[in-house]
PANUGU-117139 format. One record per residue (C-alpha): z, x, y; residue number from 1. Coordinates in steps of 0.02 Angstrom, whole numbers, plus 50000, padded with zeros to 5 digits. Each point is the difference from the previous one (the first is absolute). Example, Ala and Ser with C-alpha at 12.3 -4.5 7.8 and 13.67 -1.06 7.14 Angstrom:
PANUGU-117139
50390 50615 49775 1
49967 50069 50172 2
END
This chain:
PANUGU-117139
49335 49964 52334 1
49946 49958 49823 2
49875 49856 49996 3
49940 49927 49838 4
49844 49895 49986 5
49929 49911 49849 6
49822 49934 49999 7
49979 49853 49882 8
49870 50014 49865 9
49869 49882 50072 10
49966 50125 50142 11
50053 49871 50128 12
50028 50061 50177 13
50185 49968 49977 14
50116 50149 49999 15
50188 49977 49979 16
50120 50127 50075 17
50185 50030 50015 18
50034 50088 50165 19
50177 49937 50024 20
50134 49914 49895 21
50162 49905 50027 22
50149 49998 49882 23
50118 49853 50020 24
50173 50049 49940 25
50075 50174 50019 26
50113 50012 49847 27
49981 50138 49871 28
49833 49932 49935 29
49930 49948 50170 30
50037 50166 50083 31
49939 50092 49843 32
49833 49908 50006 33
49986 50036 50188 34
50035 50184 49963 35
49863 50007 49868 36
49875 49918 50119 37
50050 50134 50126 38
49972 50133 49865 39
49817 49947 49989 40
49982 49995 50189 41
50004 49812 50032 42
50093 49949 50160 43
50130 49872 49947 44
50108 49873 50092 45
50171 49980 49916 46
50087 49837 50046 47
50166 49923 49950 48
50115 49859 50056 49
50098 50003 50163 50
50187 50038 49975 51
50122 49861 50043 52
50147 50116 50043 53
50025 50163 50092 54
50067 50154 49912 55
50153 50089 50073 56
49887 50141 50057 57
49884 49878 50091 58
50151 49920 50085 59
50058 50171 50061 60
49828 50031 50075 61
50013 49834 50094 62
49849 49927 49910 63
49971 49813 49974 64
49909 49903 49865 65
49851 49993 50117 66
49974 50188 50011 67
49847 50063 49907 68
50103 50138 49919 69
50110 49866 49921 70
49858 49881 49957 71
49906 50139 49908 72
50156 50073 49922 73
49962 49961 49817 74
49826 50075 49998 75
50054 50147 50109 76
50146 50039 49882 77
49882 49988 49851 78
49885 50124 50085 79
50139 50128 50021 80
50054 49977 49818 81
49825 50051 49944 82
50038 50177 50061 83
50157 50012 49892 84
49949 49911 49840 85
49975 50097 49839 86
49874 50010 49924 87
49916 50006 50171 88
49893 49844 50036 89
49900 50099 50129 90
49882 50138 49943 91
50034 50081 50170 92
50129 49956 50132 93
49857 50001 50124 94
49932 49842 49917 95
50143 49903 50080 96
49891 49995 50156 97
49884 49876 49911 98
50139 49869 49989 99
50044 49890 50149 100
50152 49886 49995 101
50024 49824 50063 102
50075 49832 49950 103
49944 49834 49928 104
50027 49903 50162 105
49931 50107 50141 106
49857 50085 49908 107
49916 49869 49890 108
49856 49988 50126 109
49961 50182 49957 110
49948 49946 49825 111
49829 49964 50074 112
49977 50189 50013 113
50023 50021 49811 114
49875 49996 49857 115
50134 49989 49865 116
50169 49912 50014 117
50125 50032 49859 118
50154 49890 49979 119
50153 50086 49925 120
50144 49884 50050 121
50141 49926 49894 122
49948 49927 49831 123
50013 49816 50048 124
49848 49886 49998 125
50060 49892 50146 126
50024 50152 50114 127
49833 50074 49951 128
49909 49835 50032 129
50080 49984 50173 130
49945 50176 50043 131
49821 49972 49937 132
49988 49844 50109 133
50033 50110 50152 134
49884 50137 49936 135
49860 49872 49982 136
50014 49958 50185 137
49990 50179 50062 138
49887 50093 49877 139
49816 50025 50037 140
49868 49917 49893 141
49951 50108 49851 142
50159 50105 49996 143
50075 50024 49827 144
50176 49934 49972 145
50102 50046 49846 146
50175 49985 49928 147
50094 50139 49913 148
50103 49876 49900 149
50056 50060 49829 150
49981 49829 49921 151
49993 49847 50115 152
49843 49894 49978 153
49858 50060 50111 154
49916 49829 49990 155
50160 49915 50062 156
50011 50117 50151 157
49824 49958 50058 158
50022 49810 49992 159
49968 49913 50165 160
49920 50150 50083 161
49829 50000 50085 162
49841 50021 49898 163
49967 50174 50072 164
50180 50054 49961 165
49985 49941 49819 166
49831 50089 49976 167
50080 50163 50059 168
50170 49983 49914 169
50062 50085 49841 170
50148 50089 49924 171
50012 50190 50015 172
50150 50053 49897 173
50046 50182 50032 174
50127 50088 49891 175
50146 50095 50073 176
49988 50133 50070 177
49825 49954 50066 178
49947 50180 50034 179
50033 50060 49824 180
49981 49855 49878 181
49819 49976 49954 182
49989 49815 49958 183
49937 49870 50122 184
49987 49826 49925 185
49877 49890 50095 186
50020 49813 49972 187
49862 49885 50066 188
50020 49812 50021 189
49867 49872 49949 190
49939 50002 50181 191
49998 50189 50030 192
49824 50055 50046 193
49934 50112 49857 194
49934 50123 50130 195
50177 50017 50072 196
50068 50033 49825 197
49868 50132 49965 198
50027 50081 50168 199
50189 50011 49976 200
49978 50070 49825 201
49884 50138 50065 202
50109 50030 50153 203
50155 50014 49890 204
49918 50130 49889 205
49897 50099 50124 206
50113 50001 50154 207
50177 49961 49943 208
49978 50105 49843 209
50064 49865 49884 210
49963 49947 49823 211
49950 49819 50032 212
50021 49862 49872 213
49946 49820 50032 214
50139 49884 49939 215
50017 49812 49978 216
50118 49897 50108 217
50141 49989 49872 218
50187 50043 50009 219
50023 50188 50034 220
49812 50029 49972 221
49965 50135 49868 222
50108 50157 50006 223
50166 49921 50048 224
49975 49858 49874 225
49975 50116 49851 226
50113 50139 50064 227
50148 49884 50032 228
49973 49917 49831 229
50003 50171 49916 230
50158 50053 50092 231
50092 49839 49953 232
49945 50011 49818 233
50069 50178 50000 234
50167 49945 50075 235
50015 49860 49871 236
49959 50119 49858 237
50131 50122 50064 238
50133 49865 49991 239
49941 49937 49831 240
49986 50172 49919 241
50155 50071 50089 242
49905 50145 50077 243
50066 50095 50150 244
49915 50008 50171 245
49966 50186 49976 246
49934 49971 49824 247
49872 49875 50066 248
49945 50119 50138 249
49980 50146 49880 250
49872 49897 49903 251
49911 49904 50138 252
49946 50147 50110 253
49868 50138 49982 254
50010 50000 49809 255
49908 49831 50001 256
49893 50036 50154 257
50115 49921 50130 258
50076 50080 50157 259
50153 50114 49987 260
50104 49862 50079 261
49971 49899 49839 262
50085 49828 50004 263
50171 50002 50082 264
49972 50144 50121 265
49846 49901 50059 266
50108 49846 50026 267
50126 50103 50099 268
49860 50065 50112 269
49918 49828 50024 270
50168 49917 50035 271
50083 49867 49893 272
49985 49868 50137 273
49811 50026 50009 274
49983 49996 49811 275
50101 49838 49985 276
49895 49919 50137 277
49838 50045 49909 278
50070 49938 49832 279
50061 49836 50075 280
49830 49973 50080 281
49922 49984 49827 282
50151 49914 49921 283
49985 49854 50122 284
49814 49974 49962 285
49983 50017 49811 286
50065 49908 49846 287
50048 50025 49817 288
50024 50172 49922 289
49931 50086 50155 290
50136 49919 50107 291
50134 50065 49880 292
49939 50179 50019 293
50000 49990 50190 294
50181 49939 50008 295
50100 50145 50072 296
50142 50053 49881 297
50178 49961 50054 298
50055 50182 50016 299
49858 50034 50125 300
50055 49850 50104 301
50177 50072 49996 302
49932 50167 50062 303
49916 49907 50144 304
50165 49916 50047 305
50088 50169 50000 306
49863 50072 50112 307
49947 50128 49868 308
49817 49993 50052 309
49948 50176 49951 310
49952 50150 50107 311
50020 49910 50167 312
50184 49959 49965 313
50042 50160 49906 314
50022 49920 49830 315
49908 49886 49881 316
49958 50036 49819 317
50048 50179 50041 318
50139 50075 50104 319
50009 50181 50056 320
50179 50062 49994 321
50019 50178 50063 322
49861 50090 49904 323
50000 49882 49850 324
49886 49849 49984 325
50085 49853 49914 326
49917 49846 49925 327
50057 49820 50008 328
50068 49916 49844 329
49923 49825 50014 330
50140 49921 49895 331
50150 50069 50093 332
49915 50034 50169 333
50084 50171 49999 334
49916 50168 50020 335
49996 50125 49857 336
49916 50167 49959 337
49811 49989 49986 338
49927 49988 49824 339
49833 50047 49924 340
49917 49917 49852 341
49995 50106 49842 342
49875 49955 49863 343
49882 50093 49880 344
49846 49910 50071 345
50046 50057 50175 346
50003 50181 49943 347
49833 49976 49910 348
49922 49920 50155 349
50054 50149 50107 350
49900 50115 49886 351
49839 49902 50028 352
49885 50050 50143 353
49903 49839 50033 354
50078 49839 50062 355
49916 49890 49866 356
50076 50110 49864 357
50172 49995 50084 358
49991 49809 50008 359
49946 49984 49818 360
50139 50116 49943 361
50127 49889 50087 362
49940 49822 49990 363
49981 49991 49811 364
50158 50099 49961 365
50140 49910 49907 366
50141 50081 50098 367
50103 49959 50154 368
49866 50063 50122 369
49854 49920 49908 370
50087 49831 49987 371
50042 50002 50185 372
49826 50050 50057 373
49913 49872 49890 374
50118 49862 50060 375
49966 50036 50184 376
49815 50049 49987 377
49928 49867 49885 378
50057 49851 50107 379
49924 50081 50156 380
49833 50026 49913 381
50000 49820 49938 382
50052 49934 50172 383
49862 50100 50088 384
49870 49927 49881 385
50066 49822 50023 386
49983 50017 50190 387
49818 50057 49994 388
49899 49875 50101 389
50156 49932 50085 390
50049 50154 50103 391
49838 50100 49994 392
49821 49980 49940 393
49996 50149 49882 394
50107 50127 49908 395
49944 50142 50115 396
50085 49917 50150 397
50163 49981 49902 398
49997 50180 49936 399
49961 50071 50171 400
50135 49896 50084 401
50134 50068 49882 402
49939 50180 50016 403
49981 49996 50190 404
50151 49889 50039 405
50130 50056 49872 406
49939 50176 49962 407
49961 49966 49817 408
49886 50132 49925 409
49916 49866 49893 410
49983 49815 50039 411
50053 49868 49870 412
49829 49987 49917 413
49977 50189 50000 414
50171 50015 49917 415
49945 49871 49872 416
49845 50104 49961 417
50109 50156 49988 418
50115 49926 49866 419
49858 49913 49907 420
49961 49817 50034 421
49978 49945 49819 422
50157 50084 49936 423
50108 49941 50146 424
49937 49819 49987 425
50050 49998 49816 426
50174 50061 50048 427
50010 49872 50142 428
49966 49860 49877 429
50138 50068 49886 430
50117 50008 50152 431
49957 49820 50053 432
49926 50061 50164 433
49861 49888 50064 434
49825 50073 49988 435
49879 49908 50116 436
49853 49917 49912 437
49870 50104 50095 438
50069 50160 49924 439
49996 49926 49824 440
49818 49949 50032 441
49961 50175 50066 442
50064 50080 49840 443
49915 49872 49888 444
49833 50037 50084 445
50018 50185 49953 446
50056 50066 50170 447
50157 50105 49979 448
50023 50075 50174 449
50014 49930 50176 450
49903 50148 50069 451
49860 50104 49928 452
49916 50155 50064 453
49822 50053 49960 454
49927 50160 50075 455
50123 49999 50143 456
49975 49816 50044 457
50154 49889 49982 458
49988 49814 49958 459
50135 49867 49981 460
50012 49846 49889 461
49964 49836 50090 462
49963 49829 49926 463
49932 50062 49834 464
49902 50149 50065 465
50021 50166 50092 466
49963 50026 50185 467
49988 50164 50092 468
50154 50040 50104 469
49953 49989 50185 470
50054 50147 50107 471
49975 50047 50181 472
49848 50118 50010 473
50112 50122 50093 474
50106 50027 49844 475
49949 50154 49900 476
50089 50003 49831 477
49990 50178 49934 478
50050 49954 49821 479
49860 49872 49988 480
49877 50112 50093 481
50028 50141 49875 482
49965 49880 49858 483
49840 49942 50085 484
49933 50170 50053 485
50102 50132 49911 486
50053 50157 50092 487
49901 50148 50066 488
50132 50122 49938 489
50186 49999 49961 490
50143 50110 49945 491
50186 49970 49971 492
50038 49986 50186 493
49852 49913 50082 494
49834 49909 49978 495
49843 49998 50105 496
49924 49825 50007 497
49840 49930 50075 498
50055 49851 50107 499
49824 49952 50052 500
49889 50017 50154 501
49995 50189 49978 502
50188 50025 50018 503
50111 50087 49871 504
50188 49980 49982 505
50126 50129 49940 506
50143 49911 49911 507
50164 50089 49959 508
50087 49943 49841 509
50123 50139 49957 510
50184 49948 49980 511
50055 49939 50173 512
49828 50062 50059 513
50082 50170 50024 514
49880 50141 50046 515
49974 50136 49871 516
49858 50116 49952 517
49908 49857 49912 518
49988 49900 50163 519
49951 50155 50101 520
49863 50035 49873 521
49935 49821 50016 522
50003 50009 50191 523
49885 50151 49992 524
49885 49918 49872 525
49994 49839 50103 526
49950 50092 50158 527
49861 50094 49908 528
49935 49839 49922 529
50009 49899 50162 530
49913 50133 50105 531
49855 49996 49875 532
49984 49817 49954 533
50105 49884 50111 534
50019 49941 50180 535
50186 50036 50001 536
50166 49995 49909 537
50154 49888 50003 538
50163 50074 49937 539
50104 49852 49941 540
50077 49913 49851 541
50088 49840 49949 542
50162 50073 49930 543
50174 49956 50057 544
49987 50128 50141 545
49859 50106 50071 546
50083 50168 49962 547
50180 50059 50002 548
49954 50183 50025 549
49974 50156 49896 550
50055 50017 49819 551
50178 50055 50039 552
50048 50027 49818 553
49857 50123 49978 554
50045 50095 50160 555
50185 50010 49949 556
49959 50059 49824 557
49887 50139 50065 558
50129 50048 50132 559
50140 50011 49872 560
49888 50111 49892 561
49963 50111 50153 562
49814 49964 49983 563
49962 50042 50182 564
49817 50031 49962 565
49979 49828 49919 566
50081 49909 50147 567
49898 50100 50126 568
49841 49957 49905 569
50039 49812 49995 570
50046 49993 50185 571
49848 50103 50048 572
49885 49887 49898 573
50076 49845 50079 574
49976 50072 50175 575
49820 50045 49962 576
49965 49827 49928 577
50070 49920 50160 578
49888 50112 50106 579
49852 49943 49895 580
50051 49817 50032 581
50006 50035 50187 582
49832 50089 50010 583
49905 49900 49869 584
49819 49962 50047 585
50030 49820 49950 586
50136 49891 50078 587
50164 49991 49903 588
50113 49850 50034 589
50178 49999 49932 590
50072 49827 49960 591
50191 50018 49993 592
50124 49860 49965 593
50182 49988 49949 594
50086 50169 49979 595
49886 50134 50070 596
50117 50147 50003 597
49987 50189 50012 598
49839 50051 49913 599
49941 49819 50011 600
50003 50014 50190 601
49920 50173 49990 602
49851 49925 49908 603
49977 49870 50137 604
50016 50109 50156 605
49840 50105 49978 606
49890 49850 49952 607
49862 49947 50120 608
50092 49835 50020 609
50153 49913 49929 610
49995 49815 49955 611
50184 49960 49970 612
50082 49843 49935 613
50117 49913 50123 614
50136 50042 49874 615
49979 50189 49999 616
50157 50107 49998 617
49934 50170 50051 618
50092 50162 50031 619
50014 50187 49968 620
50167 49997 49909 621
50004 50172 49918 622
50160 50055 50091 623
50092 49875 49891 624
49962 50109 49849 625
50034 50164 50090 626
49819 50040 50044 627
49874 49976 50140 628
49825 49927 49979 629
49888 50127 49912 630
49830 49916 49987 631
49953 50009 50184 632
50109 49856 50060 633
50085 50096 50141 634
49834 50062 50067 635
49911 49832 49986 636
50139 49899 50082 637
50006 50128 50143 638
49810 49989 50022 639
50008 49809 49990 640
50125 50002 50145 641
49889 50116 50102 642
49844 49896 49968 643
50089 49840 50054 644
50008 50070 50178 645
49847 49943 50101 646
49878 50135 50058 647
50039 50070 50171 648
50181 49940 50000 649
50127 50138 50030 650
50137 50008 49870 651
50155 50099 49954 652
49962 50097 49840 653
50186 50026 49969 654
50031 49812 50001 655
49864 49978 49868 656
50080 50134 49890 657
50173 49922 50027 658
49937 49828 49947 659
49916 50064 49841 660
50151 50106 49956 661
50116 49851 50024 662
49891 49884 49893 663
49995 50123 49854 664
50177 50071 50016 665
50076 49825 50003 666
49884 49942 49857 667
49949 49849 50104 668
49914 49866 49896 669
49904 49856 50079 670
50058 49824 49956 671
49823 49933 50019 672
49820 50053 50030 673
50026 49965 50185 674
50152 50112 50008 675
49899 50134 49910 676
49884 49993 50150 677
50147 50017 50119 678
50055 50156 49904 679
49821 50068 50014 680
49966 49997 49813 681
49861 49880 50049 682
49896 50008 50158 683
49908 49864 50096 684
49841 50020 49897 685
50095 49966 49838 686
50012 49823 49933 687
50139 49888 49934 688
49971 49866 49867 689
50122 49854 50006 690
49947 49941 49827 691
50035 50138 49875 692
49877 49919 49878 693
49861 50034 50127 694
50050 50181 50032 695
49868 50084 49890 696
49864 49884 50065 697
50048 50040 50179 698
50003 50187 49961 699
49828 49987 49919 700
49931 49910 50154 701
50071 50140 50108 702
49911 50131 49893 703
49835 49905 50017 704
50024 49980 50188 705
50029 50189 50021 706
49853 50043 49889 707
49881 49880 50088 708
50050 50067 50171 709
49943 50175 49946 710
50166 50077 49948 711
50022 50186 50031 712
50155 50097 49945 713
50114 50064 50140 714
49960 50171 50076 715
50130 50133 49959 716
50104 50037 50154 717
50142 50118 50041 718
50172 49922 50022 719
50114 50044 50148 720
50180 50036 49947 721
50166 50027 50090 722
50037 50168 49916 723
50161 50098 50013 724
50070 49916 50157 725
49962 49829 49927 726
50084 50049 49837 727
50159 50042 50096 728
49995 49829 50084 729
49977 49911 49835 730
50148 50090 49925 731
50119 49954 50142 732
50009 49817 49948 733
50022 50043 49816 734
50138 50127 50036 735
50094 49879 50112 736
49994 49869 49860 737
50065 50132 49878 738
50144 50052 50114 739
50043 49815 50026 740
50011 49976 49811 741
49852 49881 49988 742
49898 50113 49884 743
50048 50126 49866 744
49966 50187 49998 745
49857 49971 49879 746
49927 49865 50113 747
50000 50130 50139 748
49910 50124 49889 749
49864 49870 49963 750
49989 49957 50186 751
49973 50184 50043 752
49856 50013 49877 753
49923 49838 50064 754
50018 50054 50182 755
49914 50165 49962 756
49852 49909 49921 757
49983 49870 50139 758
50016 50135 50135 759
49861 50103 49920 760
50107 50153 49963 761
50027 50156 50108 762
49860 49977 50127 763
50005 49972 50189 764
50015 49821 50065 765
49829 49915 50012 766
49914 50116 49873 767
49857 49913 49910 768
50004 50027 49811 769
49889 49939 49860 770
50051 49873 49868 771
50001 50127 49858 772
50131 50102 50094 773
50113 49846 50015 774
49973 49959 49815 775
50055 50176 49952 776
50160 49980 50103 777
50032 49832 49920 778
49973 50064 49823 779
50111 50154 50027 780
50142 49890 50066 781
49980 49878 49856 782
50004 50139 49870 783
50154 50081 50076 784
50095 49833 50000 785
49950 49959 49820 786
50096 50156 49944 787
50161 49946 50088 788
50135 49941 49876 789
50054 49861 50119 790
49821 49936 50014 791
49988 49999 49811 792
50163 49902 49994 793
49923 49873 50119 794
49843 49985 49894 795
50103 49977 49841 796
50109 49867 50084 797
49848 49904 50061 798
49922 50003 49826 799
50158 49940 49914 800
50080 49885 50131 801
49848 49945 50101 802
50083 50037 50168 803
50022 50154 50111 804
50145 50121 49982 805
50080 50066 50159 806
50064 50172 49949 807
END
């Protein structure tokens, strides 16, 4: 069980905890929130309404409306759907055990067991108020109650409730899917106890792993208000400028720091019905020009009538026909071949490396792309500034909401800084776009940016002055830290940084964080430096992914040039560096997140501990490029399996070898940190951070804990192997798959090499060998496979196409 307690500042004896939660409503959002609570170990009661009719299946079973199975049907069905949904709401299927189902008639008295009750029922104020009246009768005093509404007034929901209910009531707006989307908007009412607000903010960040933004009780709060406005402005500009759906998406995606799904693919994923509901929510509550923008265009209403809702109905703005993806023509409502925007500024922007330079190249260009981007971006910047004070207290909250909720790389005010506030305001005035008075005053007073950074400290503009941006003390920002402290040493592939309290951090920053000689060199330097002057080392970074493996292009180039000696040297050096990590006198903690593949996993396995992000996708995937792990991964995963068996417990060595062989031969990749533990990439002593922003802090604390408890490196031990008889057993499965046509002849060749390494070569069953012997076997197998033409074809295909070739 995961319990979270927050002591209020005045050192009162009061401690607030969440031991158990209830989620009322088991739809997609309700069950998703319940799943995420289960992911962090909080037992959760999932309740929904009682069905009024029997299904045909229930009738066949002879059930009645009074049977518990029928009465709990909605929440029970939602529970089963969690196991099939993609992306998976559960970090591990085992987490389903934390969720208990029930219904809103028989089980309301169980709300007294819960410390947090979350309402996620239909978006109707009358229904929510009726439910809260019942909740008020059954909840215990002091329990927190919240609504996951996406825009209904929080104040209105709490009207008429008891004083204790109102003190403990607020909005907690999760974004879908709750496990993956970072934003959690918290909306207090005038009567919400400030201590409850502060507790929920800390709980959201520290336990649920969210980026928390406090929002005002206004229609659609922050992210949906601005995001929906931006989407509708884009649709209107498309119609006005006669752009195609595909043209819009080719400009409004990664090139401007937005997700790959851009505008219309995003709408297809969200669902047109959901989007229209959110737009109408604002339309009904605002006036003037704002109301005009939030009026849904006629062609979108026509799509709704036709049931073209997007991904869930198989067609929306896009339709997949055979292998071709077609786009909707909004004028004719017919599908046509997908188009891409062509413009000189777009080509120029693609040449730029930084996002601010890309934006500047586009937004001031006098071509078709520049005109479009200015016409959709400038109104959103102006609108965000007009809403300051109404939807949020400061620009930081607005920027964070858009980054965490909509996946924008830069928030509106950060974008404004990127394109130049002074220059863009002049252009806005020329374009008759409203510039709020406070921005004119800001510029007149000599302040030309919304944010400024001095010696690694970031401040934001607020009411005529700059205030330091508040961050959770558990957030370590490596970019800012390097500006504050500099680096101990760096090369093209990595930097060694002092992160305070006697702990150093080795950061990879090569392309894709791929491992080459530069990173190996820095690993060795870091270990020397840390053993002399530091308590321990964290290996981590804040790139897109932890590490996608070895530098495949370098390996392929050397292989094609028949440079056997060079490849042998690189692999040998990598193996030796990993042995140094394992037997370092100071504790080394690896902090993986995102893609942690091949060599990335090999760096983690020998560390004293691993502190993984909940979203860690870990695996030894070398077979996909025609190889086997060469940096010690086979050996370390095998040892990790052996060490997971409690002392004194008899075990089957062959079963251990089979399991390791299967994991590597099938290139199994975990879908979470928890699943990485189930695959034995992590053991019980390793940690998992739910909030990725806290990962480096948690890894640092783990280093300090190991150091302070008198850390000693592991003692070198011999490793028992299954030898020749075990090798034969391992091959049986691979050969049967080959003869059944499941794997190719080259797959079988790779499997034979892998089996030989896992088995420990030609030795009797149960022979104990040293690690260096296993590393030699591994390296020899790796080098022999590198020379194979079909392996080289696989490497080439991966480098050019980004996916494995089955040859």
